[in-house]
All heavy atoms as a GROMACS GRO file, in nm:
protein
  562
    1PRO      N    1   0.084  -0.123  -0.002
    1PRO     CA    2  -0.001   0.003  -0.002
    1PRO      C    3   0.086   0.124   0.004
    1PRO      O    4   0.198   0.124   0.046
    1PRO     CB    5  -0.079  -0.007   0.130
    1PRO     CG    6  -0.065  -0.152   0.173
    1PRO     CD    7   0.062  -0.208   0.111
    2PRO      N    8   0.036   0.231  -0.048
    2PRO     CA    9   0.116   0.353  -0.059
    2PRO      C   10   0.143   0.422   0.075
    2PRO      O   11   0.231   0.501   0.083
    2PRO     CB   12   0.026   0.446  -0.148
    2PRO     CG   13  -0.111   0.391  -0.134
    2PRO     CD   14  -0.096   0.246  -0.113
    3ASP      N   15   0.066   0.392   0.177
    3ASP     CA   16   0.090   0.453   0.308
    3ASP      C   17   0.024   0.363   0.423
    3ASP      O   18  -0.051   0.273   0.391
    3ASP     CB   19   0.030   0.593   0.316
    3ASP     CG   20  -0.114   0.602   0.274
    3ASP    OD1   21  -0.190   0.533   0.334
    3ASP    OD2   22  -0.146   0.676   0.185
    4ILE      N   23   0.055   0.395   0.544
    4ILE     CA   24   0.009   0.326   0.662
    4ILE      C   25  -0.142   0.334   0.670
    4ILE      O   26  -0.208   0.227   0.705
    4ILE     CB   27   0.071   0.380   0.786
    4ILE    CG1   28   0.221   0.349   0.791
    4ILE    CG2   29   0.011   0.315   0.916
    4ILE    CD1   30   0.259   0.203   0.796
    5GLU      N   31  -0.201   0.446   0.640
    5GLU     CA   32  -0.349   0.458   0.647
    5GLU      C   33  -0.420   0.370   0.551
    5GLU      O   34  -0.518   0.305   0.590
    5GLU     CB   35  -0.387   0.605   0.628
    5GLU     CG   36  -0.339   0.706   0.734
    5GLU     CD   37  -0.196   0.743   0.723
    5GLU    OE1   38  -0.135   0.729   0.619
    5GLU    OE2   39  -0.140   0.784   0.829
    6THR      N   40  -0.369   0.355   0.433
    6THR     CA   41  -0.427   0.270   0.337
    6THR      C   42  -0.411   0.122   0.382
    6THR      O   43  -0.512   0.046   0.364
    6THR     CB   44  -0.364   0.290   0.192
    6THR    OG1   45  -0.378   0.422   0.157
    6THR    CG2   46  -0.424   0.199   0.091
    7LEU      N   47  -0.296   0.090   0.428
    7LEU     CA   48  -0.274  -0.047   0.484
    7LEU      C   49  -0.379  -0.080   0.590
    7LEU      O   50  -0.442  -0.183   0.589
    7LEU     CB   51  -0.140  -0.066   0.534
    7LEU     CG   52  -0.105  -0.199   0.604
    7LEU    CD1   53  -0.132  -0.319   0.512
    7LEU    CD2   54   0.034  -0.201   0.664
    8GLU      N   55  -0.394   0.015   0.686
    8GLU     CA   56  -0.491  -0.002   0.795
    8GLU      C   57  -0.634  -0.020   0.742
    8GLU      O   58  -0.705  -0.116   0.783
    8GLU     CB   59  -0.482   0.110   0.897
    8GLU     CG   60  -0.570   0.087   1.019
    8GLU     CD   61  -0.548   0.185   1.128
    8GLU    OE1   62  -0.471   0.279   1.110
    8GLU    OE2   63  -0.613   0.168   1.230
    9ASP      N   64  -0.666   0.065   0.648
    9ASP     CA   65  -0.806   0.054   0.590
    9ASP      C   66  -0.823  -0.085   0.525
    9ASP      O   67  -0.928  -0.144   0.535
    9ASP     CB   68  -0.824   0.163   0.479
    9ASP     CG   69  -0.840   0.303   0.540
    9ASP    OD1   70  -0.860   0.310   0.668
    9ASP    OD2   71  -0.828   0.399   0.467
   10ARG      N   72  -0.722  -0.128   0.453
   10ARG     CA   73  -0.737  -0.263   0.383
   10ARG      C   74  -0.743  -0.376   0.484
   10ARG      O   75  -0.828  -0.465   0.466
   10ARG     CB   76  -0.613  -0.285   0.293
   10ARG     CG   77  -0.614  -0.198   0.172
   10ARG     CD   78  -0.492  -0.224   0.085
   10ARG     NE   79  -0.489  -0.133  -0.031
   10ARG     CZ   80  -0.391  -0.136  -0.118
   10ARG    NH1   81  -0.288  -0.220  -0.108
   10ARG    NH2   82  -0.396  -0.047  -0.215
   11LEU      N   83  -0.661  -0.373   0.588
   11LEU     CA   84  -0.669  -0.478   0.693
   11LEU      C   85  -0.804  -0.476   0.763
   11LEU      O   86  -0.863  -0.579   0.785
   11LEU     CB   87  -0.555  -0.456   0.793
   11LEU     CG   88  -0.416  -0.486   0.741
   11LEU    CD1   89  -0.312  -0.441   0.849
   11LEU    CD2   90  -0.396  -0.625   0.698
   12ARG      N   91  -0.854  -0.358   0.795
   12ARG     CA   92  -0.984  -0.347   0.864
   12ARG      C   93  -1.098  -0.390   0.772
   12ARG      O   94  -1.197  -0.447   0.812
   12ARG     CB   95  -1.002  -0.218   0.922
   12ARG     CG   96  -0.906  -0.185   1.040
   12ARG     CD   97  -0.936  -0.056   1.115
   12ARG     NE   98  -0.834  -0.025   1.211
   12ARG     CZ   99  -0.820  -0.092   1.326
   12ARG    NH1  100  -0.899  -0.189   1.359
   12ARG    NH2  101  -0.725  -0.062   1.410
   13GLY      N  102  -1.082  -0.351   0.647
   13GLY     CA  103  -1.185  -0.376   0.548
   13GLY      C  104  -1.207  -0.528   0.522
   13GLY      O  105  -1.313  -0.566   0.482
   14ARG      N  106  -1.112  -0.608   0.545
   14ARG     CA  107  -1.121  -0.750   0.525
   14ARG      C  108  -1.228  -0.808   0.626
   14ARG      O  109  -1.299  -0.908   0.582
   14ARG     CB  110  -0.987  -0.822   0.554
   14ARG     CG  111  -0.880  -0.794   0.457
   14ARG     CD  112  -0.755  -0.871   0.497
   14ARG     NE  113  -0.648  -0.848   0.401
   14ARG     CZ  114  -0.529  -0.889   0.425
   14ARG    NH1  115  -0.496  -0.963   0.524
   14ARG    NH2  116  -0.437  -0.861   0.329
   15GLY      N  117  -1.227  -0.756   0.742
   15GLY     CA  118  -1.326  -0.807   0.837
   15GLY      C  119  -1.292  -0.940   0.904
   15GLY      O  120  -1.367  -0.997   0.973
   16ASP      N  121  -1.168  -0.993   0.871
   16ASP     CA  122  -1.130  -1.120   0.925
   16ASP      C  123  -0.998  -1.114   0.998
   16ASP      O  124  -0.937  -1.222   1.030
   16ASP     CB  125  -1.122  -1.224   0.811
   16ASP     CG  126  -1.009  -1.199   0.712
   16ASP    OD1  127  -0.952  -1.085   0.717
   16ASP    OD2  128  -0.984  -1.279   0.623
   17THR      N  129  -0.954  -0.994   1.031
   17THR     CA  130  -0.824  -0.979   1.098
   17THR      C  131  -0.844  -0.920   1.241
   17THR      O  132  -0.913  -0.822   1.253
   17THR     CB  133  -0.730  -0.887   1.014
   17THR    OG1  134  -0.729  -0.929   0.878
   17THR    CG2  135  -0.598  -0.879   1.072
   18SER      N  136  -0.783  -0.989   1.337
   18SER     CA  137  -0.800  -0.941   1.474
   18SER      C  138  -0.729  -0.807   1.497
   18SER      O  139  -0.635  -0.773   1.422
   18SER     CB  140  -0.744  -1.046   1.574
   18SER     OG  141  -0.600  -1.050   1.561
   19GLU      N  142  -0.776  -0.739   1.597
   19GLU     CA  143  -0.710  -0.609   1.630
   19GLU      C  144  -0.562  -0.624   1.661
   19GLU      O  145  -0.481  -0.546   1.623
   19GLU     CB  146  -0.784  -0.543   1.749
   19GLU     CG  147  -0.733  -0.406   1.787
   19GLU     CD  148  -0.743  -0.303   1.677
   19GLU    OE1  149  -0.836  -0.314   1.590
   19GLU    OE2  150  -0.663  -0.206   1.670
   20GLU      N  151  -0.536  -0.732   1.731
   20GLU     CA  152  -0.390  -0.761   1.770
   20GLU      C  153  -0.309  -0.785   1.640
   20GLU      O  154  -0.199  -0.728   1.629
   20GLU     CB  155  -0.384  -0.882   1.860
   20GLU     CG  156  -0.238  -0.915   1.897
   20GLU     CD  157  -0.230  -1.044   1.980
   20GLU    OE1  158  -0.334  -1.103   2.015
   20GLU    OE2  159  -0.119  -1.084   2.013
   21SER      N  160  -0.361  -0.858   1.545
   21SER     CA  161  -0.290  -0.881   1.424
   21SER      C  162  -0.275  -0.755   1.339
   21SER      O  163  -0.171  -0.727   1.286
   21SER     CB  164  -0.365  -0.988   1.340
   21SER     OG  165  -0.295  -1.013   1.218
   22ILE      N  166  -0.383  -0.671   1.340
   22ILE     CA  167  -0.371  -0.546   1.267
   22ILE      C  168  -0.256  -0.459   1.327
   22ILE      O  169  -0.175  -0.400   1.253
   22ILE     CB  170  -0.504  -0.468   1.271
   22ILE    CG1  171  -0.607  -0.542   1.185
   22ILE    CG2  172  -0.489  -0.324   1.230
   22ILE    CD1  173  -0.749  -0.491   1.196
   23GLN      N  174  -0.254  -0.445   1.457
   23GLN     CA  175  -0.153  -0.365   1.524
   23GLN      C  176  -0.010  -0.420   1.494
   23GLN      O  177   0.083  -0.343   1.471
   23GLN     CB  178  -0.180  -0.361   1.674
   23GLN     CG  179  -0.301  -0.281   1.705
   23GLN     CD  180  -0.309  -0.143   1.649
   23GLN    OE1  181  -0.208  -0.066   1.649
   23GLN    NE2  182  -0.423  -0.102   1.592
   24LYS      N  183   0.004  -0.554   1.493
   24LYS     CA  184   0.140  -0.612   1.464
   24LYS      C  185   0.178  -0.581   1.320
   24LYS      O  186   0.289  -0.546   1.294
   24LYS     CB  187   0.132  -0.762   1.478
   24LYS     CG  188   0.132  -0.806   1.623
   24LYS     CD  189   0.134  -0.961   1.632
   24LYS     CE  190   0.133  -1.003   1.774
   24LYS     NZ  191   0.129  -1.154   1.791
   25ARG      N  192   0.083  -0.592   1.227
   25ARG     CA  193   0.112  -0.566   1.084
   25ARG      C  194   0.150  -0.414   1.061
   25ARG      O  195   0.241  -0.387   0.989
   25ARG     CB  196  -0.007  -0.598   0.999
   25ARG     CG  197  -0.048  -0.744   0.989
   25ARG     CD  198   0.034  -0.826   0.889
   25ARG     NE  199   0.036  -0.772   0.758
   25ARG     CZ  200  -0.053  -0.802   0.658
   25ARG    NH1  201  -0.151  -0.882   0.686
   25ARG    NH2  202  -0.035  -0.744   0.539
   26LEU      N  203   0.076  -0.331   1.132
   26LEU     CA  204   0.103  -0.184   1.119
   26LEU      C  205   0.244  -0.154   1.174
   26LEU      O  206   0.316  -0.074   1.117
   26LEU     CB  207  -0.002  -0.106   1.185
   26LEU     CG  208  -0.140  -0.110   1.121
   26LEU    CD1  209  -0.241  -0.034   1.208
   26LEU    CD2  210  -0.141  -0.057   0.978
   27ALA      N  211   0.274  -0.210   1.289
   27ALA     CA  212   0.400  -0.187   1.353
   27ALA      C  213   0.518  -0.233   1.263
   27ALA      O  214   0.620  -0.166   1.243
   27ALA     CB  215   0.414  -0.255   1.491
   28GLN      N  216   0.500  -0.355   1.206
   28GLN     CA  217   0.598  -0.409   1.113
   28GLN      C  218   0.615  -0.322   0.994
   28GLN      O  219   0.726  -0.296   0.945
   28GLN     CB  220   0.570  -0.552   1.072
   28GLN     CG  221   0.672  -0.616   0.982
   28GLN     CD  222   0.805  -0.628   1.049
   28GLN    OE1  223   0.817  -0.646   1.167
   28GLN    NE2  224   0.913  -0.615   0.969
   29ALA      N  225   0.507  -0.273   0.936
   29ALA     CA  226   0.511  -0.186   0.821
   29ALA      C  227   0.586  -0.056   0.850
   29ALA      O  228   0.665  -0.008   0.771
   29ALA     CB  229   0.370  -0.155   0.770
   30LYS      N  230   0.560  -0.001   0.967
   30LYS     CA  231   0.631   0.121   1.007
   30LYS      C  232   0.779   0.095   1.017
   30LYS      O  233   0.864   0.175   0.979
   30LYS     CB  234   0.577   0.174   1.141
   30LYS     CG  235   0.435   0.238   1.125
   30LYS     CD  236   0.374   0.274   1.261
   30LYS     CE  237   0.235   0.324   1.240
   30LYS     NZ  238   0.170   0.356   1.370
   31ASN      N  239   0.820  -0.018   1.078
   31ASN     CA  240   0.957  -0.057   1.087
   31ASN      C  241   1.021  -0.069   0.951
   31ASN      O  242   1.133  -0.023   0.925
   31ASN     CB  243   0.976  -0.190   1.164
   31ASN     CG  244   0.951  -0.175   1.311
   31ASN    OD1  245   0.958  -0.066   1.368
   31ASN    ND2  246   0.912  -0.284   1.374
   32GLU      N  247   0.957  -0.133   0.859
   32GLU     CA  248   1.003  -0.149   0.724
   32GLU      C  249   1.020  -0.017   0.651
   32GLU      O  250   1.119   0.005   0.580
   32GLU     CB  251   0.914  -0.246   0.644
   32GLU     CG  252   0.925  -0.389   0.695
   32GLU     CD  253   0.822  -0.483   0.634
   32GLU    OE1  254   0.752  -0.437   0.536
   32GLU    OE2  255   0.813  -0.598   0.678
   33ILE      N  256   0.927   0.073   0.670
   33ILE     CA  257   0.936   0.202   0.609
   33ILE      C  258   1.058   0.276   0.664
   33ILE      O  259   1.133   0.341   0.589
   33ILE     CB  260   0.807   0.284   0.630
   33ILE    CG1  261   0.693   0.223   0.547
   33ILE    CG2  262   0.825   0.433   0.600
   33ILE    CD1  263   0.556   0.271   0.583
   34GLU      N  264   1.077   0.274   0.794
   34GLU     CA  265   1.196   0.339   0.851
   34GLU      C  266   1.319   0.274   0.801
   34GLU      O  267   1.421   0.346   0.775
   34GLU     CB  268   1.188   0.329   1.004
   34GLU     CG  269   1.086   0.427   1.065
   34GLU     CD  270   1.105   0.568   1.019
   34GLU    OE1  271   1.225   0.622   1.027
   34GLU    OE2  272   1.007   0.636   0.975
   35TYR      N  273   1.324   0.147   0.788
   35TYR     CA  274   1.451   0.077   0.737
   35TYR      C  275   1.478   0.127   0.598
   35TYR      O  276   1.598   0.142   0.564
   35TYR     CB  277   1.426  -0.074   0.742
   35TYR     CG  278   1.541  -0.153   0.688
   35TYR    CD1  279   1.657  -0.171   0.765
   35TYR    CD2  280   1.542  -0.207   0.559
   35TYR    CE1  281   1.764  -0.242   0.712
   35TYR    CE2  282   1.646  -0.278   0.513
   35TYR     CZ  283   1.759  -0.293   0.589
   35TYR     OH  284   1.862  -0.368   0.538
   36CYS      N  285   1.379   0.141   0.515
   36CYS     CA  286   1.401   0.183   0.377
   36CYS      C  287   1.462   0.324   0.375
   36CYS      O  288   1.525   0.359   0.275
   36CYS     CB  289   1.270   0.184   0.302
   36CYS     SG  290   1.211   0.019   0.260
   37LYS      N  291   1.446   0.406   0.476
   37LYS     CA  292   1.508   0.535   0.477
   37LYS      C  293   1.654   0.534   0.513
   37LYS      O  294   1.722   0.636   0.502
   37LYS     CB  295   1.426   0.616   0.582
   37LYS     CG  296   1.287   0.655   0.544
   37LYS     CD  297   1.210   0.731   0.649
   37LYS     CE  298   1.072   0.753   0.610
   37LYS     NZ  299   1.001   0.825   0.720
   38THR      N  300   1.704   0.414   0.554
   38THR     CA  301   1.845   0.404   0.587
   38THR      C  302   1.924   0.418   0.460
   38THR      O  303   1.892   0.361   0.358
   38THR     CB  304   1.875   0.265   0.644
   38THR    OG1  305   1.790   0.243   0.757
   38THR    CG2  306   2.020   0.248   0.682
   39GLU      N  307   2.026   0.499   0.462
   39GLU     CA  308   2.112   0.523   0.343
   39GLU      C  309   2.159   0.394   0.284
   39GLU      O  310   2.208   0.308   0.347
   39GLU     CB  311   2.234   0.612   0.382
   39GLU     CG  312   2.310   0.655   0.259
   39GLU     CD  313   2.419   0.755   0.299
   39GLU    OE1  314   2.407   0.822   0.398
   39GLU    OE2  315   2.518   0.762   0.220
   40GLY      N  316   2.141   0.382   0.148
   40GLY     CA  317   2.182   0.263   0.081
   40GLY      C  318   2.087   0.147   0.083
   40GLY      O  319   2.108   0.046   0.026
   41LYS      N  320   1.974   0.164   0.157
   41LYS     CA  321   1.879   0.051   0.174
   41LYS      C  322   1.756   0.065   0.087
   41LYS      O  323   1.684  -0.029   0.068
   41LYS     CB  324   1.838   0.038   0.319
   41LYS     CG  325   1.948  -0.002   0.410
   41LYS     CD  326   2.004  -0.134   0.375
   41LYS     CE  327   2.119  -0.172   0.467
   41LYS     NZ  328   2.194  -0.278   0.420
   42GLY      N  329   1.725   0.178   0.041
   42GLY     CA  330   1.609   0.195  -0.038
   42GLY      C  331   1.636   0.240  -0.181
   42GLY      O  332   1.587   0.337  -0.225
   43ASP      N  333   1.719   0.164  -0.244
   43ASP     CA  334   1.758   0.195  -0.378
   43ASP      C  335   1.640   0.218  -0.470
   43ASP      O  336   1.642   0.295  -0.564
   43ASP     CB  337   1.856   0.099  -0.436
   43ASP     CG  338   1.986   0.092  -0.360
   43ASP    OD1  339   2.014   0.189  -0.289
   43ASP    OD2  340   2.060  -0.005  -0.378
   44LYS      N  341   1.535   0.139  -0.444
   44LYS     CA  342   1.412   0.147  -0.527
   44LYS      C  343   1.295   0.119  -0.438
   44LYS      O  344   1.288   0.018  -0.369
   44LYS     CB  345   1.419   0.046  -0.638
   44LYS     CG  346   1.299   0.045  -0.732
   44LYS     CD  347   1.293   0.170  -0.816
   44LYS     CE  348   1.184   0.164  -0.918
   44LYS     NZ  349   1.168   0.289  -0.989
   45VAL      N  350   1.203   0.211  -0.434
   45VAL     CA  351   1.074   0.191  -0.362
   45VAL      C  352   0.965   0.178  -0.464
   45VAL      O  353   0.948   0.265  -0.549
   45VAL     CB  354   1.047   0.311  -0.265
   45VAL    CG1  355   0.913   0.293  -0.197
   45VAL    CG2  356   1.159   0.318  -0.162
   46ILE      N  357   0.893   0.067  -0.454
   46ILE     CA  358   0.781   0.045  -0.549
   46ILE      C  359   0.657   0.033  -0.465
   46ILE      O  360   0.643  -0.050  -0.376
   46ILE     CB  361   0.810  -0.084  -0.634
   46ILE    CG1  362   0.939  -0.069  -0.714
   46ILE    CG2  363   0.685  -0.116  -0.716
   46ILE    CD1  364   0.973  -0.192  -0.790
   47ILE      N  365   0.560   0.113  -0.504
   47ILE     CA  366   0.427   0.107  -0.439
   47ILE      C  367   0.338   0.010  -0.515
   47ILE      O  368   0.309   0.027  -0.634
   47ILE     CB  369   0.362   0.246  -0.439
   47ILE    CG1  370   0.454   0.352  -0.386
   47ILE    CG2  371   0.225   0.237  -0.366
   47ILE    CD1  372   0.467   0.363  -0.241
   48ASN      N  373   0.294  -0.094  -0.443
   48ASN     CA  374   0.214  -0.194  -0.511
   48ASN      C  375   0.062  -0.161  -0.506
   48ASN      O  376  -0.012  -0.214  -0.429
   48ASN     CB  377   0.237  -0.332  -0.444
   48ASN     CG  378   0.166  -0.444  -0.513
   48ASN    OD1  379   0.113  -0.430  -0.618
   48ASN    ND2  380   0.165  -0.558  -0.447
   49ASP      N  381   0.022  -0.061  -0.589
   49ASP     CA  382  -0.115  -0.021  -0.595
   49ASP      C  383  -0.183  -0.056  -0.721
   49ASP      O  384  -0.298  -0.044  -0.740
   49ASP     CB  385  -0.135   0.121  -0.555
   49ASP     CG  386  -0.058   0.218  -0.651
   49ASP    OD1  387   0.023   0.166  -0.737
   49ASP    OD2  388  -0.075   0.338  -0.641
   50ASP      N  389  -0.100  -0.102  -0.821
   50ASP     CA  390  -0.153  -0.147  -0.954
   50ASP      C  391  -0.059  -0.262  -0.994
   50ASP      O  392   0.053  -0.236  -1.029
   50ASP     CB  393  -0.149  -0.029  -1.050
   50ASP     CG  394  -0.196  -0.072  -1.191
   50ASP    OD1  395  -0.113  -0.141  -1.259
   50ASP    OD2  396  -0.307  -0.035  -1.226
   51LEU      N  397  -0.108  -0.379  -0.996
   51LEU     CA  398  -0.024  -0.501  -1.016
   51LEU      C  399   0.055  -0.492  -1.147
   51LEU      O  400   0.175  -0.513  -1.148
   51LEU     CB  401  -0.109  -0.630  -1.009
   51LEU     CG  402  -0.021  -0.761  -1.027
   51LEU    CD1  403   0.081  -0.768  -0.915
   51LEU    CD2  404  -0.115  -0.875  -1.021
   52ASP      N  405  -0.010  -0.461  -1.256
   52ASP     CA  406   0.058  -0.453  -1.387
   52ASP      C  407   0.168  -0.351  -1.386
   52ASP      O  408   0.280  -0.380  -1.431
   52ASP     CB  409  -0.041  -0.431  -1.500
   52ASP     CG  410  -0.131  -0.548  -1.524
   52ASP    OD1  411  -0.093  -0.665  -1.491
   52ASP    OD2  412  -0.248  -0.524  -1.569
   53ARG      N  413   0.136  -0.231  -1.342
   53ARG     CA  414   0.233  -0.129  -1.340
   53ARG      C  415   0.352  -0.153  -1.243
   53ARG      O  416   0.465  -0.136  -1.271
   53ARG     CB  417   0.171   0.010  -1.302
   53ARG     CG  418   0.267   0.129  -1.308
   53ARG     CD  419   0.199   0.256  -1.283
   53ARG     NE  420   0.108   0.256  -1.171
   53ARG     CZ  421   0.152   0.276  -1.039
   53ARG    NH1  422   0.279   0.294  -1.020
   53ARG    NH2  423   0.071   0.274  -0.942
   54THR      N  424   0.316  -0.211  -1.130
   54THR     CA  425   0.418  -0.250  -1.027
   54THR      C  426   0.508  -0.354  -1.082
   54THR      O  427   0.634  -0.340  -1.069
   54THR     CB  428   0.346  -0.300  -0.902
   54THR    OG1  429   0.266  -0.199  -0.848
   54THR    CG2  430   0.453  -0.341  -0.791
   55PHE      N  431   0.457  -0.458  -1.144
   55PHE     CA  432   0.542  -0.565  -1.202
   55PHE      C  433   0.634  -0.504  -1.308
   55PHE      O  434   0.750  -0.534  -1.311
   55PHE     CB  435   0.458  -0.675  -1.264
   55PHE     CG  436   0.546  -0.783  -1.326
   55PHE    CD1  437   0.610  -0.872  -1.251
   55PHE    CD2  438   0.561  -0.788  -1.464
   55PHE    CE1  439   0.692  -0.969  -1.305
   55PHE    CE2  440   0.642  -0.880  -1.522
   55PHE     CZ  441   0.708  -0.975  -1.440
   56LYS      N  442   0.577  -0.421  -1.397
   56LYS     CA  443   0.662  -0.362  -1.500
   56LYS      C  444   0.772  -0.274  -1.447
   56LYS      O  445   0.888  -0.288  -1.487
   56LYS     CB  446   0.572  -0.277  -1.595
   56LYS     CG  447   0.646  -0.217  -1.706
   56LYS     CD  448   0.556  -0.132  -1.800
   56LYS     CE  449   0.639  -0.080  -1.913
   56LYS     NZ  450   0.600   0.046  -1.956
   57GLU      N  451   0.746  -0.200  -1.341
   57GLU     CA  452   0.845  -0.112  -1.280
   57GLU      C  453   0.947  -0.199  -1.213
   57GLU      O  454   1.070  -0.175  -1.230
   57GLU     CB  455   0.776  -0.025  -1.172
   57GLU     CG  456   0.870   0.082  -1.116
   57GLU     CD  457   0.797   0.173  -1.022
   57GLU    OE1  458   0.673   0.178  -1.024
   57GLU    OE2  459   0.867   0.240  -0.948
   58LEU      N  460   0.912  -0.304  -1.144
   58LEU     CA  461   1.011  -0.394  -1.082
   58LEU      C  462   1.094  -0.466  -1.184
   58LEU      O  463   1.217  -0.468  -1.169
   58LEU     CB  464   0.935  -0.497  -0.992
   58LEU     CG  465   1.025  -0.600  -0.933
   58LEU    CD1  466   1.126  -0.537  -0.835
   58LEU    CD2  467   0.941  -0.712  -0.858
   59ASP      N  468   1.027  -0.518  -1.286
   59ASP     CA  469   1.103  -0.586  -1.397
   59ASP      C  470   1.207  -0.496  -1.461
   59ASP      O  471   1.323  -0.541  -1.485
   59ASP     CB  472   1.001  -0.639  -1.501
   59ASP     CG  473   1.065  -0.730  -1.599
   59ASP    OD1  474   1.135  -0.824  -1.561
   59ASP    OD2  475   1.047  -0.704  -1.721
   60GLU      N  476   1.166  -0.375  -1.496
   60GLU     CA  477   1.257  -0.284  -1.558
   60GLU      C  478   1.377  -0.251  -1.467
   60GLU      O  479   1.487  -0.248  -1.509
   60GLU     CB  480   1.188  -0.156  -1.596
   60GLU     CG  481   1.091  -0.172  -1.712
   60GLU     CD  482   1.003  -0.049  -1.740
   60GLU    OE1  483   1.008   0.045  -1.656
   60GLU    OE2  484   0.928  -0.051  -1.838
   61TRP      N  485   1.352  -0.233  -1.343
   61TRP     CA  486   1.455  -0.199  -1.246
   61TRP      C  487   1.555  -0.317  -1.229
   61TRP      O  488   1.674  -0.302  -1.232
   61TRP     CB  489   1.395  -0.159  -1.111
   61TRP     CG  490   1.497  -0.121  -1.009
   61TRP    CD1  491   1.578  -0.006  -1.014
   61TRP    CD2  492   1.532  -0.189  -0.893
   61TRP    NE1  493   1.654  -0.007  -0.902
   61TRP    CE2  494   1.628  -0.117  -0.823
   61TRP    CE3  495   1.481  -0.311  -0.833
   61TRP    CZ2  496   1.684  -0.158  -0.704
   61TRP    CZ3  497   1.532  -0.347  -0.714
   61TRP    CH2  498   1.636  -0.275  -0.651
   62VAL      N  499   1.500  -0.438  -1.216
   62VAL     CA  500   1.584  -0.553  -1.195
   62VAL      C  501   1.667  -0.579  -1.324
   62VAL      O  502   1.787  -0.606  -1.313
   62VAL     CB  503   1.504  -0.679  -1.162
   62VAL    CG1  504   1.585  -0.806  -1.172
   62VAL    CG2  505   1.438  -0.667  -1.025
   63MET      N  506   1.602  -0.573  -1.440
   63MET     CA  507   1.675  -0.598  -1.563
   63MET      C  508   1.784  -0.486  -1.586
   63MET      O  509   1.893  -0.523  -1.631
   63MET     CB  510   1.579  -0.602  -1.680
   63MET     CG  511   1.480  -0.717  -1.675
   63MET     SD  512   1.556  -0.880  -1.633
   63MET     CE  513   1.633  -0.911  -1.788
   64LYS      N  514   1.757  -0.364  -1.551
   64LYS     CA  515   1.858  -0.263  -1.562
   64LYS      C  516   1.976  -0.289  -1.475
   64LYS      O  517   2.089  -0.277  -1.519
   64LYS     CB  518   1.795  -0.121  -1.524
   64LYS     CG  519   1.894  -0.010  -1.530
   64LYS     CD  520   1.835   0.120  -1.485
   64LYS     CE  521   1.801   0.119  -1.342
   64LYS     NZ  522   1.878   0.167  -1.235
   65ASP      N  523   1.948  -0.334  -1.350
   65ASP     CA  524   2.050  -0.365  -1.261
   65ASP      C  525   2.135  -0.483  -1.308
   65ASP      O  526   2.256  -0.487  -1.299
   65ASP     CB  527   1.990  -0.395  -1.123
   65ASP     CG  528   2.101  -0.402  -1.015
   65ASP    OD1  529   2.185  -0.313  -1.004
   65ASP    OD2  530   2.097  -0.499  -0.934
   66LEU      N  531   2.068  -0.584  -1.363
   66LEU     CA  532   2.134  -0.701  -1.414
   66LEU      C  533   2.224  -0.663  -1.537
   66LEU      O  534   2.334  -0.715  -1.551
   66LEU     CB  535   2.040  -0.812  -1.456
   66LEU     CG  536   1.970  -0.884  -1.341
   66LEU    CD1  537   1.865  -0.980  -1.394
   66LEU    CD2  538   2.070  -0.953  -1.253
   67ALA      N  539   2.172  -0.576  -1.622
   67ALA     CA  540   2.245  -0.536  -1.741
   67ALA      C  541   2.375  -0.457  -1.701
   67ALA      O  542   2.476  -0.471  -1.769
   67ALA     CB  543   2.156  -0.451  -1.832
   68THR      N  544   2.363  -0.377  -1.597
   68THR     CA  545   2.483  -0.295  -1.563
   68THR      C  546   2.585  -0.378  -1.481
   68THR      O  547   2.706  -0.340  -1.473
   68THR     CB  548   2.444  -0.175  -1.474
   68THR    OG1  549   2.375  -0.219  -1.360
   68THR    CG2  550   2.357  -0.081  -1.559
   69SER      N  551   2.545  -0.496  -1.429
   69SER     CA  552   2.637  -0.576  -1.346
   69SER      C  553   2.710  -0.678  -1.433
   69SER      O  554   2.800  -0.745  -1.388
   69SER     CB  555   2.568  -0.647  -1.228
   69SER     OG  556   2.468  -0.735  -1.273
   70SER      N  557   2.671  -0.699  -1.558
   70SER     CA  558   2.730  -0.802  -1.644
   70SER      C  559   2.848  -0.745  -1.716
   70SER      O  560   2.875  -0.636  -1.738
   70SER     CB  561   2.640  -0.852  -1.750
   70SER     OG  562   2.507  -0.837  -1.735
   0.00000   0.00000   0.00000
């Protein structure tokens, strides 16, 4: 999801996730977002809000990286 609020909305919208589980997922997401801000750790951030576009963006990035490392 593009942000914590959207993630929370999606988790709650399912209607099958406990409050404890929602809080754990949100805490983990916040940790991952902070980790990505670490220098050298977030070379590419891809927001998975459109599967086709997300896949294309990831594929192009990976292939570019592979092409430059050969």
